ZATOR-487052 format. One record per atom (N, C-alpha, C): residue number from 1; residue in one letter; atom name; z, x, y. Coordinates in pm, 1 decimal. Example, Ala and Ser with C-alpha at 12.3 -4.5 7.8 and 13.67 -1.06 7.14 Angstrom:
# residues 2
1;A;N;780.0;1319.0;-569.0;
1;A;CA;780.0;1230.0;-450.0;
1;A;C;780.0;1320.0;-330.0;
2;S;N;708.0;1285.0;-225.0;
2;S;CA;714.0;1367.0;-106.0;
2;S;C;787.0;1290.0;3.0;
***
This chain:
# residues 131
1;M;N;222.1;-3240.7;6903.6;
1;M;CA;198.2;-3317.5;7023.9;
1;M;C;129.2;-3449.1;6992.4;
2;S;N;24.9;-3445.8;6912.5;
2;S;CA;-48.1;-3568.9;6881.0;
2;S;C;44.1;-3671.5;6816.9;
3;D;N;138.5;-3624.9;6737.1;
3;D;CA;235.8;-3711.7;6672.5;
3;D;C;319.8;-3784.4;6777.9;
4;T;N;358.5;-3714.6;6881.8;
4;T;CA;438.0;-3775.2;6989.0;
4;T;C;359.3;-3884.6;7059.7;
5;Y;N;235.3;-3855.9;7092.1;
5;Y;CA;153.1;-3956.5;7159.0;
5;Y;C;131.9;-4078.4;7070.1;
6;V;N;109.0;-4058.4;6941.9;
6;V;CA;92.1;-4171.6;6850.0;
6;V;C;217.2;-4258.1;6852.1;
7;K;N;332.1;-4196.2;6838.9;
7;K;CA;458.1;-4271.0;6837.6;
7;K;C;478.4;-4346.4;6968.9;
8;L;N;450.1;-4279.6;7080.1;
8;L;CA;465.4;-4344.5;7209.8;
8;L;C;373.2;-4464.7;7222.9;
9;L;N;248.9;-4449.8;7180.5;
9;L;CA;152.5;-4559.2;7194.8;
9;L;C;185.3;-4675.4;7102.1;
10;V;N;238.0;-4646.8;6985.4;
10;V;CA;281.7;-4755.1;6896.5;
10;V;C;400.1;-4827.7;6959.4;
11;L;N;494.4;-4754.1;7016.4;
11;L;CA;606.2;-4818.1;7087.2;
11;L;C;555.5;-4907.3;7199.2;
12;A;N;458.1;-4858.6;7274.2;
12;A;CA;400.4;-4938.7;7382.1;
12;A;C;337.7;-5065.8;7327.2;
13;A;N;264.0;-5052.0;7218.7;
13;A;CA;193.9;-5167.6;7161.2;
13;A;C;290.3;-5272.7;7108.1;
14;I;N;402.3;-5231.0;7052.3;
14;I;CA;495.4;-5328.2;6994.4;
14;I;C;599.6;-5377.1;7095.2;
15;S;N;592.9;-5327.2;7218.0;
15;S;CA;696.0;-5361.3;7316.4;
15;S;C;701.0;-5509.2;7352.5;
16;D;N;592.2;-5581.1;7329.0;
16;D;CA;593.1;-5725.4;7355.8;
16;D;C;613.8;-5806.5;7228.4;
17;G;N;645.8;-5739.3;7119.3;
17;G;CA;677.1;-5807.7;6994.8;
17;G;C;563.4;-5816.4;6895.7;
18;E;N;443.0;-5777.5;6937.9;
18;E;CA;330.3;-5783.3;6845.0;
18;E;C;219.3;-5691.4;6894.8;
19;I;N;150.2;-5629.1;6801.8;
19;I;CA;38.1;-5542.1;6837.4;
19;I;C;-86.0;-5628.8;6853.6;
20;Q;N;-141.6;-5625.3;6973.5;
20;Q;CA;-263.3;-5701.5;7003.7;
20;Q;C;-385.6;-5623.8;6953.8;
21;A;N;-493.7;-5695.1;6926.5;
21;A;CA;-617.3;-5631.8;6878.6;
21;A;C;-667.7;-5527.6;6978.2;
22;E;N;-658.4;-5557.0;7107.3;
22;E;CA;-704.6;-5463.4;7210.3;
22;E;C;-621.1;-5335.8;7209.7;
23;E;N;-491.5;-5350.5;7188.4;
23;E;CA;-402.8;-5234.5;7185.1;
23;E;C;-435.5;-5145.3;7065.7;
24;L;N;-454.4;-5207.0;6951.8;
24;L;CA;-488.5;-5131.5;6831.1;
24;L;C;-622.9;-5061.1;6846.9;
25;A;N;-720.0;-5130.3;6903.4;
25;A;CA;-852.5;-5070.0;6925.5;
25;A;C;-841.4;-4950.1;7019.3;
26;L;N;-761.1;-4962.5;7124.6;
26;L;CA;-744.0;-4852.3;7218.1;
26;L;C;-677.5;-4732.6;7150.2;
27;I;N;-572.1;-4757.8;7074.4;
27;I;CA;-503.9;-4648.5;7003.8;
27;I;C;-600.7;-4578.9;6908.8;
28;N;N;-677.8;-4655.2;6834.6;
28;N;CA;-774.3;-4594.5;6742.7;
28;N;C;-882.6;-4517.3;6818.2;
29;G;N;-925.2;-4569.2;6932.4;
29;G;CA;-1023.0;-4498.5;7013.7;
29;G;C;-968.0;-4367.3;7068.1;
30;L;N;-843.6;-4369.7;7112.9;
30;L;CA;-780.3;-4247.1;7160.9;
30;L;C;-764.4;-4146.6;7047.6;
31;R;N;-733.2;-4196.2;6931.1;
31;R;CA;-716.5;-4108.5;6814.2;
31;R;C;-844.8;-4032.0;6783.4;
32;V;N;-958.2;-4093.1;6809.2;
32;V;CA;-1087.3;-4030.1;6782.9;
32;V;C;-1132.9;-3945.2;6901.0;
33;N;N;-1108.2;-3990.0;7023.0;
33;N;CA;-1169.4;-3927.9;7140.2;
33;N;C;-1078.1;-3842.0;7226.9;
34;F;N;-949.3;-3867.6;7227.3;
34;F;CA;-856.9;-3794.1;7313.0;
34;F;C;-817.4;-3664.0;7243.7;
35;A;N;-844.8;-3551.3;7309.0;
35;A;CA;-828.6;-3419.9;7246.0;
35;A;C;-689.8;-3397.8;7185.1;
36;A;N;-585.3;-3441.6;7253.8;
36;A;CA;-449.7;-3417.3;7205.1;
36;A;C;-415.8;-3499.1;7080.3;
37;M;N;-496.0;-3601.1;7049.0;
37;M;CA;-470.6;-3684.0;6931.0;
37;M;C;-577.4;-3666.4;6822.9;
38;R;N;-684.3;-3600.1;6856.7;
38;R;CA;-799.3;-3591.0;6767.5;
38;R;C;-766.4;-3523.4;6634.5;
39;G;N;-675.2;-3429.6;6633.0;
39;G;CA;-647.6;-3353.5;6512.5;
39;G;C;-558.1;-3421.1;6410.6;
40;I;N;-502.4;-3534.9;6443.2;
40;I;CA;-408.1;-3598.1;6350.6;
40;I;C;-483.5;-3665.6;6236.0;
41;D;N;-441.7;-3632.8;6115.0;
41;D;CA;-508.8;-3693.2;5999.8;
41;D;C;-445.4;-3827.2;5964.9;
42;E;N;-507.6;-3896.8;5872.7;
42;E;CA;-465.7;-4033.0;5836.4;
42;E;C;-319.7;-4038.5;5791.3;
43;Q;N;-279.4;-3943.7;5708.1;
43;Q;CA;-142.3;-3942.8;5656.2;
43;Q;C;-40.4;-3920.9;5768.1;
44;D;N;-67.3;-3824.7;5855.6;
44;D;CA;24.0;-3798.7;5967.1;
44;D;C;28.7;-3917.0;6064.2;
45;F;N;-86.0;-3979.3;6086.1;
45;F;CA;-91.3;-4098.1;6171.5;
45;F;C;-4.9;-4209.1;6111.3;
46;N;N;-23.9;-4236.7;5983.7;
46;N;CA;53.6;-4341.5;5916.2;
46;N;C;202.5;-4309.2;5914.9;
47;N;N;236.2;-4181.6;5895.9;
47;N;CA;377.1;-4141.0;5898.7;
47;N;C;438.3;-4162.4;6036.9;
48;A;N;362.9;-4133.5;6141.6;
48;A;CA;412.5;-4152.7;6278.2;
48;A;C;435.5;-4300.9;6306.0;
49;V;N;341.0;-4384.8;6264.5;
49;V;CA;355.1;-4529.5;6283.4;
49;V;C;476.9;-4580.2;6206.4;
50;A;N;490.6;-4536.9;6081.4;
50;A;CA;603.7;-4580.4;5998.4;
50;A;C;736.3;-4535.2;6059.2;
51;D;N;740.9;-4414.5;6111.6;
51;D;CA;863.5;-4362.5;6171.3;
51;D;C;908.4;-4450.5;6287.9;
52;V;N;815.3;-4484.6;6375.1;
52;V;CA;848.4;-4570.2;6489.8;
52;V;C;892.3;-4708.5;6442.7;
53;C;N;816.8;-4766.6;6353.1;
53;C;CA;850.7;-4901.6;6304.5;
53;C;C;986.3;-4903.5;6235.8;
54;N;N;1016.8;-4799.7;6160.3;
54;N;CA;1146.9;-4791.7;6093.1;
54;N;C;1260.9;-4780.9;6193.8;
55;K;N;1242.2;-4699.8;6296.6;
55;K;CA;1346.4;-4684.6;6398.4;
55;K;C;1369.1;-4815.0;6474.1;
56;V;N;1262.4;-4882.1;6508.6;
56;V;CA;1274.2;-5008.9;6580.4;
56;V;C;1339.3;-5114.5;6491.9;
57;S;N;1295.3;-5125.7;6367.2;
57;S;CA;1351.8;-5228.1;6278.8;
57;S;C;1495.6;-5196.8;6240.0;
58;A;N;1535.2;-5070.0;6246.5;
58;A;CA;1673.8;-5032.9;6219.1;
58;A;C;1764.0;-5058.4;6340.1;
59;G;N;1703.2;-5096.5;6451.8;
59;G;CA;1781.8;-5128.8;6570.6;
59;G;C;1807.6;-5012.2;6663.5;
60;M;N;1738.3;-4901.5;6644.0;
60;M;CA;1755.7;-4788.1;6734.3;
60;M;C;1710.4;-4828.2;6874.0;
61;E;N;1790.4;-4796.7;6973.0;
61;E;CA;1760.0;-4836.2;7109.7;
61;E;C;1639.5;-4760.2;7163.3;
62;L;N;1560.8;-4829.4;7244.7;
62;L;CA;1437.9;-4773.2;7298.6;
62;L;C;1461.7;-4641.3;7370.1;
63;H;N;1563.6;-4637.7;7455.3;
63;H;CA;1586.3;-4514.3;7530.9;
63;H;C;1618.9;-4396.6;7440.0;
64;M;N;1682.7;-4422.2;7326.9;
64;M;CA;1712.8;-4314.8;7231.3;
64;M;C;1584.4;-4263.4;7166.6;
65;I;N;1496.1;-4353.6;7130.1;
65;I;CA;1368.6;-4312.9;7071.1;
65;I;C;1288.8;-4231.5;7172.6;
66;L;N;1283.6;-4278.6;7295.7;
66;L;CA;1208.5;-4208.0;7399.5;
66;L;C;1268.5;-4071.8;7430.8;
67;E;N;1399.5;-4061.5;7428.4;
67;E;CA;1464.2;-3931.3;7452.4;
67;E;C;1426.0;-3830.7;7344.9;
68;V;N;1421.9;-3874.6;7221.1;
68;V;CA;1380.0;-3785.6;7112.2;
68;V;C;1235.3;-3742.7;7131.9;
69;L;N;1148.4;-3837.0;7168.6;
69;L;CA;1006.7;-3805.6;7186.6;
69;L;C;981.6;-3710.2;7303.1;
70;R;N;1062.6;-3714.3;7405.4;
70;R;CA;1038.8;-3631.8;7524.0;
70;R;C;1075.4;-3485.5;7505.8;
71;K;N;1155.1;-3455.4;7405.0;
71;K;CA;1200.8;-3318.1;7385.0;
71;K;C;1081.4;-3224.3;7367.6;
72;G;N;1081.2;-3119.3;7446.3;
72;G;CA;977.2;-3018.5;7436.6;
72;G;C;848.8;-3049.6;7510.7;
73;L;N;841.5;-3165.7;7575.6;
73;L;CA;720.4;-3200.2;7649.2;
73;L;C;725.2;-3139.5;7789.2;
74;S;N;612.3;-3090.9;7833.7;
74;S;CA;601.5;-3043.5;7971.7;
74;S;C;593.7;-3165.1;8064.5;
75;T;N;609.4;-3141.2;8192.4;
75;T;CA;594.9;-3249.1;8289.5;
75;T;C;456.3;-3311.0;8278.4;
76;H;N;355.8;-3227.9;8265.9;
76;H;CA;219.0;-3278.5;8251.9;
76;H;C;204.9;-3367.4;8128.6;
77;E;N;259.0;-3326.7;8016.5;
77;E;CA;250.2;-3405.7;7892.6;
77;E;C;323.4;-3538.9;7905.5;
78;K;N;437.7;-3539.2;7974.7;
78;K;CA;508.8;-3665.2;7998.8;
78;K;C;426.8;-3757.0;8088.4;
79;N;N;364.6;-3700.7;8190.1;
79;N;CA;280.8;-3781.1;8279.3;
79;N;C;161.9;-3839.6;8204.5;
80;V;N;99.4;-3760.3;8119.8;
80;V;CA;-12.3;-3809.2;8038.5;
80;V;C;36.0;-3920.0;7946.0;
81;G;N;150.0;-3900.5;7882.3;
81;G;CA;206.0;-4002.6;7793.9;
81;G;C;231.1;-4133.0;7866.8;
82;Y;N;285.0;-4123.1;7987.0;
82;Y;CA;308.4;-4242.9;8068.0;
82;Y;C;176.8;-4314.3;8097.4;
83;A;N;76.8;-4239.7;8139.2;
83;A;CA;-53.3;-4300.4;8171.4;
83;A;C;-114.4;-4367.0;8047.8;
84;L;N;-105.4;-4302.3;7933.9;
84;L;CA;-160.3;-4360.6;7811.0;
84;L;C;-82.7;-4486.1;7770.5;
85;A;N;49.3;-4481.9;7782.9;
85;A;CA;130.5;-4599.3;7748.9;
85;A;C;97.1;-4716.8;7839.8;
86;M;N;78.5;-4689.8;7967.6;
86;M;CA;40.9;-4796.6;8060.7;
86;M;C;-94.7;-4854.4;8021.7;
87;E;N;-185.7;-4768.7;7981.9;
87;E;CA;-318.1;-4815.8;7939.6;
87;E;C;-305.6;-4910.0;7819.9;
88;V;N;-221.0;-4875.0;7725.1;
88;V;CA;-202.7;-4959.2;7606.9;
88;V;C;-144.1;-5094.7;7644.3;
89;V;N;-37.2;-5094.9;7723.0;
89;V;CA;26.8;-5223.7;7752.8;
89;V;C;-59.9;-5313.7;7839.0;
90;R;N;-151.0;-5257.0;7914.7;
90;R;CA;-236.7;-5338.5;8000.9;
90;R;C;-370.5;-5372.4;7936.0;
91;S;N;-401.1;-5314.6;7821.5;
91;S;CA;-535.2;-5323.7;7761.4;
91;S;C;-579.5;-5465.1;7725.8;
92;N;N;-486.1;-5557.3;7708.2;
92;N;CA;-525.7;-5695.4;7677.2;
92;N;C;-521.6;-5785.5;7801.2;
93;F;N;-516.3;-5722.3;7918.7;
93;F;CA;-519.0;-5792.5;8047.3;
93;F;C;-397.5;-5882.4;8068.3;
94;Q;N;-289.8;-5850.6;7999.2;
94;Q;CA;-162.0;-5917.4;8021.3;
94;Q;C;-56.5;-5808.7;8033.6;
95;Y;N;44.0;-5834.6;8113.2;
95;Y;CA;153.0;-5739.6;8133.3;
95;Y;C;281.4;-5820.3;8136.0;
96;V;N;338.8;-5839.9;8018.5;
96;V;CA;451.5;-5931.5;8002.6;
96;V;C;584.4;-5857.7;8013.4;
97;D;N;692.4;-5933.6;8016.6;
97;D;CA;825.0;-5877.5;8041.4;
97;D;C;862.9;-5763.7;7946.0;
98;G;N;838.0;-5779.2;7817.1;
98;G;CA;872.1;-5673.6;7721.2;
98;G;C;799.8;-5543.9;7751.6;
99;E;N;675.2;-5554.7;7793.0;
99;E;CA;596.7;-5436.7;7828.2;
99;E;C;647.5;-5374.4;7958.0;
100;K;N;683.5;-5458.0;8053.9;
100;K;CA;738.5;-5407.4;8180.5;
100;K;C;870.7;-5335.0;8156.4;
101;T;N;953.0;-5390.4;8068.7;
101;T;CA;1079.5;-5325.7;8034.4;
101;T;C;1053.9;-5191.5;7967.8;
102;F;N;958.8;-5189.2;7875.0;
102;F;CA;923.9;-5063.8;7808.0;
102;F;C;879.4;-4958.6;7909.9;
103;I;N;788.7;-4995.5;7998.0;
103;I;CA;737.2;-4900.4;8097.1;
103;I;C;849.8;-4852.5;8189.0;
104;G;N;936.1;-4942.3;8232.4;
104;G;CA;1049.3;-4902.7;8316.5;
104;G;C;1141.9;-4804.9;8246.2;
105;T;N;1168.7;-4829.9;8120.0;
105;T;CA;1254.6;-4739.8;8042.3;
105;T;C;1186.5;-4604.8;8023.0;
106;L;N;1057.2;-4606.2;7997.6;
106;L;CA;981.5;-4481.7;7982.7;
106;L;C;987.7;-4399.8;8111.8;
107;I;N;965.6;-4463.9;8225.0;
107;I;CA;971.2;-4394.7;8354.0;
107;I;C;1107.6;-4328.9;8372.8;
108;E;N;1212.1;-4403.6;8342.6;
108;E;CA;1348.5;-4353.4;8360.3;
108;E;C;1379.4;-4238.9;8264.4;
109;C;N;1350.4;-4257.7;8136.9;
109;C;CA;1384.6;-4156.8;8035.4;
109;C;C;1303.3;-4028.9;8049.3;
110;W;N;1178.8;-4044.0;8090.6;
110;W;CA;1090.4;-3927.4;8097.3;
110;W;C;1080.0;-3869.6;8237.9;
111;D;N;1155.2;-3923.8;8332.3;
111;D;CA;1152.9;-3874.1;8470.4;
111;D;C;1009.9;-3860.7;8522.7;
112;V;N;933.1;-3967.0;8506.8;
112;V;CA;794.9;-3965.1;8552.5;
112;V;C;793.5;-3955.9;8704.4;
113;E;N;707.5;-3870.4;8755.0;
113;E;CA;701.7;-3844.2;8898.5;
113;E;C;650.2;-3965.7;8975.4;
114;A;N;706.8;-3988.8;9093.2;
114;A;CA;673.8;-4106.4;9174.4;
114;A;C;525.9;-4113.9;9209.0;
115;D;N;463.1;-4000.5;9239.2;
115;D;CA;321.2;-4004.3;9273.3;
115;D;C;235.6;-4040.9;9153.2;
116;V;N;278.3;-4001.9;9034.8;
116;V;CA;206.7;-4038.7;8911.8;
116;V;C;223.0;-4188.2;8885.6;
117;I;N;343.3;-4239.1;8902.6;
117;I;CA;368.2;-4382.5;8885.0;
117;I;C;278.6;-4462.6;8978.5;
118;A;N;274.6;-4422.6;9104.7;
118;A;CA;193.7;-4495.1;9203.2;
118;A;C;45.5;-4491.6;9166.7;
119;A;N;-3.5;-4375.5;9125.3;
119;A;CA;-145.5;-4361.7;9091.9;
119;A;C;-182.3;-4442.4;8968.4;
120;V;N;-101.0;-4434.3;8865.0;
120;V;CA;-129.2;-4506.4;8740.6;
120;V;C;-117.1;-4656.7;8763.9;
121;D;N;-15.4;-4697.3;8838.4;
121;D;CA;1.9;-4839.9;8866.7;
121;D;C;-116.6;-4895.0;8945.4;
122;L;N;-159.9;-4823.7;9046.9;
122;L;CA;-274.4;-4867.9;9125.5;
122;L;C;-398.7;-4877.2;9037.3;
123;S;N;-422.2;-4776.7;8957.9;
123;S;CA;-538.9;-4777.5;8869.8;
123;S;C;-533.2;-4894.1;8773.6;
124;A;N;-417.5;-4919.9;8714.3;
124;A;CA;-403.4;-5032.1;8619.9;
124;A;C;-426.3;-5165.4;8689.2;
125;R;N;-370.3;-5182.4;8807.5;
125;R;CA;-389.1;-5308.4;8880.9;
125;R;C;-534.2;-5329.5;8919.2;
126;L;N;-602.9;-5223.7;8957.8;
126;L;CA;-743.7;-5235.3;8993.6;
126;L;C;-829.8;-5273.8;8872.4;
127;R;N;-797.3;-5218.5;8757.0;
127;R;CA;-879.2;-5242.3;8637.8;
127;R;C;-840.5;-5366.9;8561.9;
128;Y;N;-711.4;-5400.5;8559.1;
128;Y;CA;-664.3;-5510.4;8474.4;
128;Y;C;-608.2;-5628.5;8551.3;
129;G;N;-598.7;-5619.6;8681.3;
129;G;CA;-539.7;-5727.0;8760.1;
129;G;C;-393.9;-5699.8;8788.6;
130;E;N;-334.9;-5787.0;8863.5;
130;E;CA;-196.9;-5766.1;8909.4;
130;E;C;-95.5;-5768.1;8795.7;
131;G;N;-118.5;-5848.2;8694.1;
131;G;CA;-26.4;-5852.8;8580.9;
131;G;C;104.0;-5907.4;8620.1;
***
Protein backbone atom coordinates (compact mmCIF):
# COMPACT_ATOMS: atom_id res chain seq x y z
CA UNK A 1 0.00 0.00 0.00
CA UNK A 2 2.69 2.51 0.93
CA UNK A 3 4.31 1.87 -2.45
CA UNK A 4 1.07 2.84 -4.19
CA UNK A 5 0.77 6.09 -2.28
CA UNK A 6 4.41 6.97 -3.01
CA UNK A 7 3.88 6.39 -6.72
CA UNK A 8 0.66 8.39 -6.72
CA UNK A 9 2.24 11.33 -4.90
CA UNK A 10 5.23 11.38 -7.23
CA UNK A 11 2.83 11.41 -10.20
CA UNK A 12 1.01 14.32 -8.58
CA UNK A 13 4.25 16.20 -7.99
CA UNK A 14 5.49 15.80 -11.56
CA UNK A 15 2.11 16.54 -13.15
CA UNK A 16 3.09 20.16 -13.80
CA UNK A 17 6.44 19.17 -15.30
CA UNK A 18 8.64 19.70 -12.26
CA UNK A 19 8.74 18.73 -8.60
CA UNK A 20 8.45 21.84 -6.44
CA UNK A 21 10.30 22.10 -3.11
CA UNK A 22 6.98 22.26 -1.24
CA UNK A 23 5.76 19.09 -2.94
CA UNK A 24 8.92 17.20 -2.10
CA UNK A 25 8.81 18.40 1.52
CA UNK A 26 5.19 17.26 1.82
CA UNK A 27 5.94 13.82 0.36
CA UNK A 28 8.87 13.39 2.73
CA UNK A 29 6.73 14.54 5.65
CA UNK A 30 4.01 12.06 4.76
CA UNK A 31 6.62 9.33 4.43
CA UNK A 32 7.63 9.94 8.05
CA UNK A 33 4.25 10.73 9.61
CA UNK A 34 1.46 9.08 7.60
CA UNK A 35 0.89 5.56 8.93
CA UNK A 36 0.29 3.96 5.52
CA UNK A 37 3.66 5.26 4.24
CA UNK A 38 5.73 5.09 7.41
CA UNK A 39 6.98 1.54 6.84
CA UNK A 40 8.58 2.10 3.45
CA UNK A 41 12.35 1.96 3.56
CA UNK A 42 14.75 4.06 1.50
CA UNK A 43 15.31 1.40 -1.17
CA UNK A 44 11.60 0.73 -1.69
CA UNK A 45 10.90 4.47 -1.77
CA UNK A 46 13.60 5.02 -4.40
CA UNK A 47 12.34 2.05 -6.42
CA UNK A 48 8.79 3.45 -6.38
CA UNK A 49 10.01 6.87 -7.53
CA UNK A 50 12.15 5.29 -10.27
CA UNK A 51 9.24 3.13 -11.44
CA UNK A 52 6.97 6.15 -11.89
CA UNK A 53 9.65 8.24 -13.57
CA UNK A 54 10.51 5.40 -15.94
CA UNK A 55 6.88 4.90 -16.93
CA UNK A 56 6.35 8.61 -17.52
CA UNK A 57 9.58 9.03 -19.50
CA UNK A 58 8.72 5.95 -21.57
CA UNK A 59 5.50 7.68 -22.59
CA UNK A 60 3.05 5.52 -20.68
CA UNK A 61 -0.28 7.33 -20.53
CA UNK A 62 -1.37 8.71 -17.19
CA UNK A 63 -4.66 6.84 -17.12
CA UNK A 64 -2.82 3.55 -17.68
CA UNK A 65 -0.47 4.22 -14.77
CA UNK A 66 -3.39 5.17 -12.54
CA UNK A 67 -5.36 2.07 -13.54
CA UNK A 68 -2.45 -0.13 -12.50
CA UNK A 69 -2.12 1.72 -9.19
CA UNK A 70 -5.82 1.40 -8.35
CA UNK A 71 -5.89 -2.39 -8.55
CA UNK A 72 -6.68 -3.89 -5.19
CA UNK A 73 -7.44 -0.59 -3.48
CA UNK A 74 -10.57 -0.25 -1.38
CA UNK A 75 -12.86 2.72 -1.90
CA UNK A 76 -11.46 4.23 1.28
CA UNK A 77 -7.86 3.84 0.06
CA UNK A 78 -8.73 5.46 -3.28
CA UNK A 79 -10.38 8.36 -1.46
CA UNK A 80 -7.33 8.79 0.77
CA UNK A 81 -5.07 8.68 -2.28
CA UNK A 82 -7.13 11.37 -3.97
CA UNK A 83 -6.99 13.60 -0.89
CA UNK A 84 -3.22 13.15 -0.58
CA UNK A 85 -2.68 13.84 -4.29
CA UNK A 86 -4.74 17.03 -4.04
CA UNK A 87 -2.65 18.08 -1.05
CA UNK A 88 0.54 17.60 -3.06
CA UNK A 89 -0.60 19.53 -6.12
CA UNK A 90 -1.87 22.43 -4.02
CA UNK A 91 1.06 22.52 -1.55
CA UNK A 92 2.91 25.31 -3.36
CA UNK A 93 -0.22 27.51 -3.46
CA UNK A 94 -0.52 27.13 -7.22
CA UNK A 95 -2.89 24.87 -9.13
CA UNK A 96 -1.88 24.88 -12.77
CA UNK A 97 -3.35 23.17 -15.82
CA UNK A 98 -1.14 20.05 -15.68
CA UNK A 99 -2.12 19.49 -12.06
CA UNK A 100 -5.81 20.04 -12.83
CA UNK A 101 -5.58 17.51 -15.66
CA UNK A 102 -3.88 15.03 -13.35
CA UNK A 103 -6.55 15.44 -10.66
CA UNK A 104 -9.36 15.11 -13.22
CA UNK A 105 -7.85 11.93 -14.62
CA UNK A 106 -7.36 10.54 -11.11
CA UNK A 107 -11.01 11.25 -10.24
CA UNK A 108 -12.16 9.51 -13.41
CA UNK A 109 -9.85 6.48 -13.21
CA UNK A 110 -10.35 5.88 -9.51
CA UNK A 111 -14.10 6.60 -9.44
CA UNK A 112 -13.66 9.02 -6.57
CA UNK A 113 -16.97 9.66 -4.84
CA UNK A 114 -18.65 13.02 -5.46
CA UNK A 115 -18.96 13.86 -1.76
CA UNK A 116 -15.24 13.21 -1.27
CA UNK A 117 -14.39 15.41 -4.26
CA UNK A 118 -16.53 18.22 -2.86
CA UNK A 119 -15.04 17.94 0.63
CA UNK A 120 -11.42 17.78 -0.52
CA UNK A 121 -11.92 20.59 -3.03
CA UNK A 122 -13.51 22.84 -0.42
CA UNK A 123 -10.75 22.10 2.06
CA UNK A 124 -8.04 22.80 -0.53
CA UNK A 125 -9.66 26.07 -1.60
CA UNK A 126 -10.00 27.21 2.00
CA UNK A 127 -6.36 26.43 2.80
CA UNK A 128 -4.61 27.28 -0.47
CA UNK A 129 -6.92 29.73 -2.24
CA UNK A 130 -9.05 29.34 -5.31
CA UNK A 131 -6.21 28.19 -7.56
